[in-house]
C-alpha positions as CSV (number, residue, x, y, z in Angstrom):
1,X,151.4,-48.2,25.3
2,X,150.4,-51.9,26.7
3,X,148.4,-51.7,30.2
4,X,151.1,-54.1,32.0
5,X,149.6,-58.4,32.1
6,X,151.4,-58.7,35.9
7,X,148.2,-56.1,37.2
8,X,145.9,-58.9,38.4
9,X,145.1,-58.2,42.0
10,X,144.9,-55.0,44.3
11,X,147.2,-55.4,47.7
12,X,145.8,-54.8,51.1
13,X,146.3,-51.4,51.0
14,X,144.4,-50.9,47.9
15,X,141.8,-52.3,48.9
16,X,140.9,-49.7,51.7
17,X,141.5,-46.9,49.4
18,X,139.1,-48.5,46.8
19,X,136.2,-48.9,49.6
20,X,135.4,-45.4,49.8
21,X,134.6,-45.6,46.1
22,X,134.0,-47.5,43.1
23,X,137.3,-47.1,41.4
24,X,137.1,-47.7,37.5
25,X,132.5,-47.5,37.5
26,X,132.0,-45.2,35.2
27,X,129.3,-42.6,33.8
28,X,126.5,-43.5,34.2
29,X,127.1,-45.3,37.4
30,X,126.3,-48.7,37.8
31,X,128.6,-49.7,40.7
32,X,130.4,-52.3,38.5
33,X,133.8,-51.9,36.1
34,X,133.2,-53.7,32.9
35,X,136.7,-54.0,30.0
36,X,135.7,-51.0,28.2
37,X,135.8,-49.3,31.7
38,X,139.4,-50.5,32.1
39,X,139.9,-49.3,28.9
40,X,138.9,-46.1,29.3
41,X,141.1,-46.0,32.6
42,X,144.4,-46.8,30.1
43,X,143.7,-44.1,27.9
44,X,143.2,-41.2,30.7
45,X,146.6,-42.7,32.3
46,X,148.3,-42.6,28.6
47,X,145.7,-38.4,28.1
48,X,144.2,-40.0,25.0
49,X,141.1,-39.1,27.6
50,X,140.2,-36.6,30.0
51,X,139.7,-37.4,33.8
52,X,136.0,-36.0,33.2
53,X,135.8,-39.9,31.1
54,X,135.9,-41.2,34.4
55,X,136.4,-39.4,37.5
56,X,136.5,-42.4,39.4
57,X,139.9,-43.0,38.3
58,X,140.7,-40.2,40.9
59,X,141.7,-41.6,43.9
60,X,144.0,-39.0,44.9
61,X,142.2,-36.0,43.9
62,X,145.1,-34.7,42.3
63,X,143.9,-35.5,38.6
64,X,146.5,-37.8,37.5
65,X,145.7,-41.3,36.7
66,X,148.7,-43.8,38.2
67,X,149.3,-47.6,38.3
68,X,147.8,-47.7,42.1
69,X,144.2,-46.5,40.5
70,X,144.5,-49.1,37.7
71,X,145.0,-51.8,39.9
72,X,142.2,-50.9,42.5
73,X,139.9,-50.9,39.0
74,X,141.0,-54.4,38.0
75,X,140.6,-56.1,41.8
76,X,137.1,-54.1,41.0
77,X,136.1,-56.4,38.0
78,X,137.5,-59.1,39.9
79,X,135.7,-58.7,42.7
80,X,133.0,-56.2,42.5
81,X,132.7,-52.2,43.9
82,X,132.3,-51.4,48.0
83,X,128.6,-52.5,48.2
84,X,127.8,-53.3,44.7
85,X,127.1,-56.6,43.2
86,X,129.5,-59.4,42.7
87,X,131.1,-60.3,39.4
88,X,131.1,-64.0,37.7
89,X,134.9,-64.4,38.0
90,X,136.7,-66.5,35.9
91,X,138.8,-69.7,37.2
92,X,141.3,-71.6,36.9
93,X,142.4,-74.6,38.7
94,X,144.6,-77.6,38.7
95,X,145.1,-81.3,39.3
96,X,147.8,-79.9,42.3
97,X,145.9,-78.1,44.0
98,X,142.1,-77.5,44.7
99,X,142.4,-73.7,44.7
100,X,140.6,-71.8,42.3
101,X,142.1,-68.4,41.0
102,X,141.4,-65.4,39.0
103,X,142.4,-64.4,36.2
104,X,142.0,-61.1,34.0
105,X,141.6,-60.4,30.7
106,X,143.6,-59.4,28.7
107,X,142.8,-54.8,27.9
108,X,141.3,-54.7,24.3
109,X,142.9,-52.8,21.8
110,X,142.7,-49.3,22.2
111,X,142.0,-48.4,18.0
112,X,139.5,-48.1,15.5
113,X,136.6,-50.5,15.3
114,X,135.6,-52.3,12.2
115,X,132.4,-52.3,12.2
116,X,131.7,-53.6,8.4
117,X,133.8,-56.2,6.7
118,X,132.2,-57.9,3.7
119,X,132.5,-58.1,-0.4
120,X,130.2,-56.3,-2.7
121,X,129.5,-57.4,-6.5
122,X,131.4,-55.3,-9.6
123,X,128.4,-53.2,-10.2
124,X,129.2,-52.4,-6.2
125,X,125.9,-53.6,-4.4
126,X,126.5,-55.1,-0.9
127,X,126.4,-59.2,-1.0
128,X,125.2,-61.5,1.6
129,X,127.6,-63.9,3.6
130,X,126.6,-67.6,2.0
131,X,127.8,-69.3,4.8
132,X,129.1,-68.8,8.4
133,X,132.6,-70.8,9.4
134,X,132.4,-73.2,12.5
135,X,134.1,-70.1,14.8
136,X,131.8,-67.5,13.4
137,X,133.5,-66.0,10.1
138,X,131.2,-65.2,7.7
139,X,132.2,-66.6,4.2
140,X,131.5,-65.1,1.4
141,X,131.3,-66.9,-2.0
142,X,132.2,-66.3,-5.5
143,X,132.4,-68.0,-8.5
144,X,135.9,-66.4,-10.1
145,X,138.0,-64.9,-8.0
146,X,138.1,-61.8,-9.0
147,X,135.5,-59.2,-10.5
148,X,134.3,-58.5,-6.9
149,X,135.0,-55.3,-4.4
150,X,136.6,-55.9,-0.7
151,X,134.8,-53.0,1.6
152,X,136.6,-51.6,5.1
153,X,134.8,-49.3,7.9
154,X,135.9,-48.0,11.2
155,X,134.9,-46.0,13.6
156,X,136.7,-44.8,16.1
157,X,137.6,-47.2,19.6
158,X,138.8,-46.9,22.8
159,X,141.2,-43.8,21.8
160,X,138.4,-41.9,20.9
161,X,141.4,-40.9,18.2
162,X,140.1,-40.6,14.3
163,X,140.6,-43.1,12.3
164,X,143.4,-43.2,10.3
165,X,142.7,-43.4,6.3
166,X,146.6,-44.6,4.8
167,X,146.0,-48.2,2.9
168,X,150.0,-47.6,1.8
169,X,152.9,-46.0,3.7
170,X,156.5,-46.7,2.1
171,X,159.2,-47.8,4.8
172,X,156.9,-47.7,7.1
173,X,153.3,-48.9,8.0
174,X,149.6,-48.3,6.7
175,X,146.8,-47.0,9.2
176,X,145.1,-50.0,6.8
177,X,146.6,-53.2,7.5
178,X,144.8,-56.4,5.8
179,X,146.2,-60.1,5.1
180,X,145.5,-62.7,3.1
181,X,146.2,-66.9,4.1
182,X,147.2,-67.7,0.5
183,X,148.7,-65.2,-2.9
184,X,146.8,-63.3,-4.2
185,X,147.0,-62.7,-7.7
186,X,151.1,-64.5,-8.7
187,X,152.0,-63.6,-4.7
188,X,154.6,-61.3,-5.9
189,X,156.7,-59.6,-2.9
190,X,157.5,-56.8,-4.5
191,X,155.6,-54.3,-2.2
192,X,152.9,-52.0,-4.3
193,X,153.1,-53.6,-8.0
194,X,149.8,-52.7,-9.4
195,X,150.7,-51.4,-12.6
196,X,152.7,-53.0,-15.3
197,X,153.5,-55.7,-15.4
198,X,151.7,-56.4,-12.7
199,X,152.1,-58.3,-9.5
200,X,149.9,-60.1,-6.6
201,X,150.1,-60.5,-2.6
202,X,151.6,-62.5,-0.8
203,X,150.2,-64.5,1.6
204,X,150.6,-65.1,5.3
205,X,149.5,-68.4,7.5
206,X,148.3,-68.4,9.8
207,X,147.1,-64.6,10.2
208,X,150.1,-62.7,12.3
209,X,148.6,-60.5,14.7
210,X,152.0,-59.9,16.2
211,X,154.2,-57.1,15.3
212,X,153.1,-55.6,12.4
213,X,156.0,-54.6,11.2
214,X,157.7,-58.1,10.3
215,X,154.9,-58.1,7.6
216,X,155.5,-54.2,6.5
217,X,155.9,-55.1,3.1
218,X,153.1,-57.8,2.7
219,X,150.7,-54.8,4.6
220,X,152.1,-52.2,2.3
221,X,151.8,-54.2,-0.8
222,X,148.0,-55.4,0.0
223,X,147.0,-51.6,1.0
224,X,147.7,-49.7,-1.5
225,X,145.3,-51.8,-3.5
226,X,142.9,-49.2,-2.0
227,X,141.8,-46.7,-3.2
228,X,140.2,-43.3,-2.4
229,X,137.7,-43.2,-5.6
230,X,140.3,-41.1,-7.2
231,X,143.7,-44.0,-7.4
232,X,145.1,-42.2,-4.0
233,X,146.0,-44.8,-2.0
234,X,143.8,-44.0,0.9
235,X,140.6,-44.5,2.6
236,X,137.5,-42.4,2.0
237,X,134.8,-40.6,3.7
238,X,131.6,-41.8,4.1
239,X,130.0,-39.2,2.1
240,X,132.0,-40.9,-0.9
241,X,131.2,-43.8,0.0
242,X,132.2,-47.1,-2.7
243,X,128.8,-48.6,-1.9
244,X,125.7,-48.6,-4.3
245,X,122.5,-47.9,-2.7
246,X,118.7,-48.1,-4.2
247,X,118.2,-45.0,-2.7
248,X,121.3,-43.4,-5.0
249,X,122.5,-41.8,-1.8
250,X,126.4,-42.4,-0.9
251,X,126.8,-42.9,3.1
252,X,129.1,-45.9,5.1
253,X,127.1,-48.8,6.1
254,X,127.0,-48.4,9.2
255,X,126.2,-45.4,10.7
256,X,129.1,-45.4,13.1
257,X,131.9,-45.6,10.8
258,X,134.3,-42.8,10.4
259,X,136.3,-44.3,7.4
260,X,135.6,-46.4,4.5
261,X,138.6,-48.7,2.6
262,X,137.4,-50.1,-1.0
263,X,139.1,-52.4,-3.4
264,X,138.6,-53.5,-6.9
265,X,139.4,-57.5,-7.2
266,X,141.1,-57.4,-10.7
267,X,143.0,-60.0,-12.3
268,X,146.6,-58.8,-10.9
269,X,144.7,-59.6,-7.6
270,X,142.6,-63.1,-8.1
271,X,141.5,-64.6,-5.0
272,X,143.1,-68.8,-5.8
273,X,139.8,-71.7,-5.9
274,X,139.2,-72.5,-2.5
275,X,138.9,-70.2,0.9
276,X,141.0,-67.6,1.6
277,X,141.1,-66.1,5.6
278,X,141.1,-62.3,5.1
279,X,142.3,-60.4,8.5
280,X,142.0,-56.6,8.8
281,X,143.1,-53.9,11.4
282,X,143.0,-49.9,11.2
283,X,145.0,-47.9,13.4
284,X,143.7,-44.2,14.8
285,X,145.9,-40.9,14.0
286,X,148.3,-41.9,16.7
287,X,148.9,-45.4,15.9
288,X,146.7,-47.5,18.0
289,X,146.0,-50.1,16.5
290,X,142.2,-52.3,17.0
291,X,140.6,-55.1,17.5
292,X,141.1,-57.6,14.0
293,X,138.3,-58.6,12.2
294,X,137.7,-61.2,9.6
295,X,136.1,-62.9,6.1
296,X,136.8,-66.1,4.3
297,X,136.0,-65.5,0.9
298,X,135.9,-68.8,-1.1
299,X,136.3,-69.8,-4.7
300,X,134.0,-72.3,-5.9
301,X,132.3,-73.2,-10.0
């Protein structure tokens, strides 16, 4: 479910009700409404979080968060709470009119956050990025297109639901949704052809972050190569991490991570020469998708 984008301002009646409290201001209170607090309000309305997470949304005293309360919270995020500091509003202006019109940033995804996305060497030791793209995407340069590991770690997002662990869901969508902008291996469109005769994964350029069902085959084809360490297509708990640490203990790289996903990039999954952009999103156990994370694999000899 998505917060309707047309909720952009509160009417006079809503503003009068908002004067009694800073609706949308969650503990610890600071008389401001931030984007993450709007996400919490939506999650409460959807039943994914308890009202106790942000009691100020209970505008009617009935324990239910309705559209009216969300409208008031959006208004408070734009214009400031009664008696609170004035926020810096985003504004746009047109050549025909000098009127400044406040806008609302799209509601962030509720699903898991990818807190760590990187490359490791074949011996499972982490590799530091060798460069960064002009848009801030980390670049990992390798001599060859195989013989390294891709690692994804995710933690609960705005929904606070557990991170989903599936990497392959025949006929459906996996929780790990990863895609590359160029063909990997031979780019075979066959789904999960990771046994003889081996095939690769088709590229998707530019990355498709719309309806994932439209690229379900490609997502399953790439995702099924990730395994839990026993060969099963699944994520793995942090206690069974695929990363090798000098201390010899096993844990996730990011302490906040709940699930780790690892794939050994072998010859059937070989990256082509040049730059390949890899994009990943992860779902929680009830289907909320999180925001994307990206890296570039650069094969240059």
